[in-house]
C-alpha positions in Angstrom: 84.2 71.5 93.1 83.1 74.8 91.9 80.8 73.1 89.5 78.9 71.4 92.1 78.8 74.0 94.7 77.1 76.5 91.7 74.4 73.6 91.1 73.7 73.1 94.7 73.2 76.9 95.1 71.0 77.0 92.3 69.1 74.2 94.0 69.0 76.4 97.1 67.4 78.8 95.4 64.5 76.9 93.9 64.2 75.4 97.1 63.7 79.5 98.6 61.5 79.9 95.4 59.3 76.8 96.8 59.4 78.4 100.3 56.0 79.4 102.5 56.2 83.4 102.9 55.0 85.3 106.0 54.4 88.8 105.7 54.5 90.9 109.2 52.7 94.9 109.2 52.0 97.3 111.4 49.2 97.8 109.1 45.9 95.9 107.3 46.5 95.2 103.7 43.8 94.1 101.5 43.5 91.6 98.9 41.4 88.9 97.2 37.9 88.4 98.0 35.1 85.5 97.9 32.5 84.4 95.2 29.5 82.8 95.5 28.5 79.1 93.9 25.3 77.9 92.7 24.0 74.2 94.4 22.5 71.4 93.1 21.1 67.8 94.7 23.8 66.2 96.6 23.8 64.2 100.4 26.1 64.5 102.8 28.0 61.2 104.9 30.2 61.5 108.1 32.1 59.4 109.3 34.8 59.0 112.5 37.7 56.8 111.4 39.3 55.1 113.9 42.4 52.7 114.9 40.5 48.9 115.9 43.2 48.3 118.4 43.3 50.9 120.1 40.4 53.1 119.1 42.5 56.2 118.6 40.8 58.3 115.4 43.4 58.0 112.3 44.3 61.4 110.6 44.7 61.9 107.5 43.0 58.6 106.0 41.9 58.9 102.5 38.5 58.5 101.9 37.1 58.4 98.5 33.5 57.7 96.5 34.1 54.1 93.8 33.5 55.2 90.2 34.3 59.0 90.6 37.4 61.2 91.4 35.4 62.7 94.3 37.5 62.2 98.1 38.6 63.7 100.9 40.6 63.7 104.2 39.5 62.7 107.7 40.6 65.6 110.0 42.9 65.4 113.1 40.3 63.8 115.8 39.5 61.6 112.4 36.2 63.0 111.1 35.2 63.3 107.4 32.1 64.6 106.0 31.7 64.0 102.4 29.1 65.1 99.5 28.1 62.8 96.8 25.3 64.0 94.4 22.5 62.1 94.7 22.6 60.3 91.2 25.7 58.4 92.8 23.5 56.9 96.1 24.2 53.0 95.3 28.1 53.8 95.3 30.4 53.0 98.1 33.0 54.8 100.3 36.2 53.3 100.6 39.1 54.1 103.2 42.6 54.0 103.1 45.2 54.5 105.6 48.8 53.3 105.8 49.2 50.2 107.8 45.5 49.4 107.8 43.8 47.4 105.5 41.2 48.7 103.2 37.3 49.2 104.0 34.7 49.4 101.5 31.3 50.9 102.7 28.2 51.4 100.7 27.1 54.7 101.0 23.6 53.2 102.2 25.5 52.1 105.4 25.4 55.5 106.3 22.7 57.3 108.6 21.9 60.5 110.4 24.3 60.2 112.9 28.5 60.1 112.4 29.6 56.5 111.5 32.4 54.9 113.2 34.4 53.1 111.3 36.8 50.5 112.7 40.6 50.5 110.5 42.3 46.5 111.1 46.3 46.8 110.9 46.8 45.0 107.9 49.4 41.6 108.6 50.3 40.6 105.3 53.9 38.9 104.6 55.7 41.4 103.2 58.7 40.2 100.9 62.4 39.5 101.9 64.0 43.2 101.9 67.7 41.8 101.9 68.7 42.9 98.7 67.1 46.1 98.8 68.4 47.8 101.3 72.0 48.2 100.2 70.2 49.7 97.1 68.1 53.1 98.0 69.8 54.9 95.4 68.8 52.6 92.8 65.5 52.5 94.4 65.5 56.5 93.8 67.1 56.5 90.1 63.9 54.6 89.4 61.8 57.2 90.7 63.0 59.5 88.3 63.2 57.2 85.6 59.4 56.1 85.9 58.1 59.7 86.7 56.5 60.4 83.1 55.0 56.9 83.4 53.3 57.0 86.9 52.1 60.6 86.1 49.1 61.7 84.7 50.2 64.0 82.1 47.2 65.6 79.9 45.9 68.7 81.7 43.1 68.5 84.2 40.9 71.1 86.4 41.1 69.7 89.8 38.3 70.7 92.7 40.5 71.5 96.0 39.6 73.0 99.5 42.5 74.8 101.4 42.5 75.8 105.1 45.2 78.2 106.9 45.4 78.8 110.0 47.9 81.3 112.8 47.6 80.4 116.3 49.7 82.6 119.2 50.3 79.6 121.4 47.2 78.0 121.6 44.8 80.5 120.9 43.2 80.9 116.8 44.0 84.4 115.8 43.9 84.0 111.9 41.5 81.1 110.3 41.1 81.1 106.4 39.3 78.9 104.0 38.6 78.6 100.2 37.7 76.2 97.6 39.6 76.6 94.5 40.3 75.1 91.2 43.5 74.1 90.2 44.5 74.2 86.3 47.2 71.8 86.1 49.3 71.9 82.9 51.2 69.6 81.3 54.6 71.1 81.3 54.5 70.8 85.2 54.2 72.7 88.6 56.0 76.1 86.8 52.8 76.1 84.5 49.8 75.5 87.1 47.4 78.3 88.1 44.4 78.9 90.5 41.2 80.8 90.2 39.1 81.0 93.8 36.1 78.9 93.5 34.7 80.1 97.4 36.5 81.9 100.6 36.4 83.4 103.7 38.6 84.7 106.2 38.5 85.9 110.1 41.2 87.7 112.0 41.4 88.6 115.2 44.0 91.5 115.6 44.0 92.1 119.2 45.8 88.5 119.4 48.2 89.5 117.3 50.6 91.9 119.5 49.5 94.9 117.2 50.9 93.1 114.2 49.4 91.7 111.2 50.4 88.2 110.2 49.9 87.2 106.6 50.5 84.0 104.8 51.5 85.2 101.2 50.7 82.7 98.2 47.8 80.8 99.5 47.3 77.3 97.4 50.7 77.9 96.0 52.4 76.9 98.9 51.3 73.6 98.6 51.4 73.2 95.1 55.1 74.2 95.4 55.4 71.1 97.6 54.5 68.4 94.9 57.9 66.6 94.6 56.8 65.2 91.6 56.0 68.3 89.3 58.1 71.0 90.6 60.6 68.4 89.1 63.7 70.9 91.0 62.4 70.8 94.2 63.9 67.4 95.2 63.8 64.6 92.5 66.8 66.4 90.6 70.4 64.8 89.0 72.0 66.7 92.2 69.9 64.9 94.5 72.0 62.8 95.4 75.4 65.2 96.1 72.4 67.1 98.5 71.4 63.6 100.4 72.5 60.5 102.2 69.6 58.4 101.5 69.1 54.8 103.8 67.0 52.0 103.7 64.8 51.9 106.8 62.0 49.1 106.4 59.2 48.3 104.0 55.5 48.9 105.1 51.9 47.6 103.4 49.6 50.6 102.3 46.3 49.8 100.1 47.4 46.6 99.7 50.7 47.7 98.3 54.1 47.2 99.2 55.9 50.5 100.1 59.6 51.2 100.4 60.4 53.6 103.3 63.9 55.3 102.5 65.1 58.0 104.5 66.4 61.2 103.5 69.0 64.0 105.0 71.3 66.8 103.9 74.9 65.8 103.5 77.2 67.3 106.7 78.9 68.7 103.9 76.2 71.0 102.3 75.7 74.0 104.7 72.6 75.5 103.2 68.8 74.2 104.8 67.8 71.3 102.9 65.5 68.6 103.8 65.2 65.7 105.8 62.0 63.1 106.1 61.1 59.7 105.0 60.1 59.0 101.1 57.1 55.8 100.9 57.9 54.4 97.2 55.9 51.6 95.3 57.7 48.4 95.1 56.0 47.4 92.1 56.0 51.2 90.0 58.2 53.1 92.1 55.9 56.1 92.0 56.6 58.0 95.1 53.0 57.2 97.5 53.8 59.6 100.3 56.5 62.1 101.8 57.0 63.4 105.4 59.7 65.3 105.6 61.2 69.0 107.7 63.8 71.2 107.1 66.9 71.5 108.4 66.9 74.8 111.1 70.4 74.2 112.2 71.6 77.7 110.3 69.2 79.9 111.3 70.2 83.0 109.8 70.1 81.2 106.1 66.8 79.4 107.2 64.7 82.9 108.2 64.8 83.5 104.1 62.8 80.4 103.5 60.0 82.3 105.6 60.3 85.9 106.2 59.6 88.1 103.4 59.3 91.1 105.7 58.7 92.6 109.1 59.6 95.4 111.6 62.8 96.2 112.1 62.6 96.1 115.4 61.9 91.9 115.5 63.4 89.8 114.9 62.0 86.0 113.3 62.9 82.9 114.1 61.4 79.5 113.3 61.5 77.2 115.8 60.1 73.9 114.1 58.9 72.6 110.2 57.3 70.0 109.0 55.4 68.7 105.5 53.3 65.9 104.4 52.4 65.0 101.0 49.9 62.2 99.6 49.7 61.1 96.0 46.9 59.0 95.0 46.6 56.0 92.0 43.8 56.0 89.5 43.7 53.7 86.9 47.4 52.9 87.2 48.3 56.7 87.5 49.5 58.7 90.6 47.6 62.6 91.5 48.9 64.8 94.0 45.9 64.2 96.7 47.0 65.9 99.9 49.5 68.1 101.3 50.3 69.7 104.8 52.8 72.3 105.8 53.5 73.1 109.8 55.0 75.8 110.8 55.8 77.0 114.2 58.1 80.7 114.9 59.1 82.6 117.6 59.3 86.7 117.3 61.8 88.3 120.0 61.4 92.4 120.3 63.7 94.8 121.1 63.3 95.9 124.2 60.7 93.6 125.1 60.9 91.3 128.3 58.3 88.4 126.9 58.4 86.9 123.2 55.7 85.8 121.3 55.4 82.0 119.7 53.3 81.7 116.4 52.0 78.6 115.2 50.9 78.4 111.1 49.1 75.5 109.7 48.3 75.1 105.8 46.9 72.4 104.2 45.5 71.3 100.9 43.4 68.5 99.7 42.0 67.5 95.8 38.1 66.4 96.4 37.6 66.3 92.8 38.8 66.3 89.1 38.6 66.1 86.1 39.8 66.2 82.4 40.8 69.6 81.3 39.3 68.2 77.4 38.1 71.1 76.0 41.6 73.0 76.8 39.9 75.6 78.8 42.5 78.4 79.8 41.8 81.1 82.6 42.7 85.0 81.5 45.1 86.4 83.8 43.6 88.6 85.1 40.8 86.1 86.9 44.1 84.0 88.2 44.6 84.1 91.5 48.0 85.7 92.0 51.2 83.0 93.2 52.1 86.3 95.9 48.5 85.9 96.9 46.7 87.0 100.5 43.5 85.7 101.3 41.5 88.9 102.5 39.4 89.6 105.8 35.4 88.4 105.5 33.8 87.1 108.8 30.4 86.5 107.5 30.9 82.8 105.9 31.3 81.7 109.1 28.1 82.7 110.7 26.8 80.4 107.7 26.5 76.9 108.5 25.4 75.8 104.5 28.3 78.6 103.2 30.2 75.8 101.4 27.0 74.4 99.8 27.6 71.1 97.7 31.1 71.9 97.9 33.1 69.0 99.7 35.8 70.3 102.4 37.7 68.7 105.1 36.3 68.5 108.3 37.0 71.2 110.7 39.4 70.0 113.6 37.8 69.9 117.2 40.2 73.3 118.2 39.3 74.5 114.9 35.5 74.3 115.2 35.8 75.7 118.3 37.5 78.8 117.1 34.6 79.1 114.2 31.7 78.7 117.2 33.4 81.7 118.6 33.4 83.6 115.9 30.2 83.0 115.5 29.1 84.4 118.8 31.3 87.3 118.3 29.7 88.0 114.9 26.1 87.7 117.0 26.8 90.6 119.2 28.3 92.8 116.9 24.7 93.0 114.7 
């Protein structure tokens, strides 16, 4: 029993090191600056992905360009914009969404206006799963066994778009965006590092109760949640001691059958771990998607996951968490494609009647990648630090061509409205 407790303690520390940290100041601290990128010849293609039956937008749909590694994700409103070099104008766009049939559309079908793309539910007959229902643990052991076989192990450079936002109740108080290069190494997530390509940020400190709330870690937060490359995060030898697993059902995604497995931490475990769903390919046993949240029953311990620094007269209480991770298959190998982390928390002040509620969302999508055949390395001084905090810059939000040919996730309507407000306030101040 003592040996098991030691292992679980190590697992908890590993989980803690992979956490999203908030730093709350009463003063402002500067950090990383933006860089400028040269432009090239490209064309934009904009679309709206909807459910063909309900007409509702489909969020987080995967959009990729055929015969390339160019991809993006639809936003919360189902909207996407993808930028493609003009030399690839004869290629096609492939849209995939869980439970729906794939859609392939020639780039030539896009016009000047937003193209509405209607997705149809997949009604393929799923195989008999009676034998699988009792073997959720066996399926997960195969996931661990085949991790190397399913993963792309050679070093790559992944172009990625990163966005973080902080809202006080329904109003945006801070909005940051960046395009980064992720240098993925053979030794896994611990060796991966990031360089900044271009960024912009705006913060309205009047909406943050005289506080300055900053997110520490930037893109490293999303990379740390990669369950496959971060070998100690979830798929570790002691995962079966921590979690209880149950078979839920089988579904279809991208013409693949997936096992859906529920997991929850065992009642005997005191430290907070995760609960959620895993989506696993029935043929390759590759992890395709994960949706989960942190157990917040033990609030005093859960606070350690998020609060790095705070004023003495404030108590920060996490209210809700959500994590989404998507993997993409290319030539039989699976790549980290998209992740989103959401956190809601409350700040209680000493001797104050009312509290403040904040919502944080950070997301990162791989928009392109290439093999690092030349074994390019970046000096430590030019890498983003793992405790990085993006600096405050408003000028980028006033420039509609700020991102140039770089692929980014289209802003949701609420974020788009916040950007327009930033632009108006910037013009007034000139």
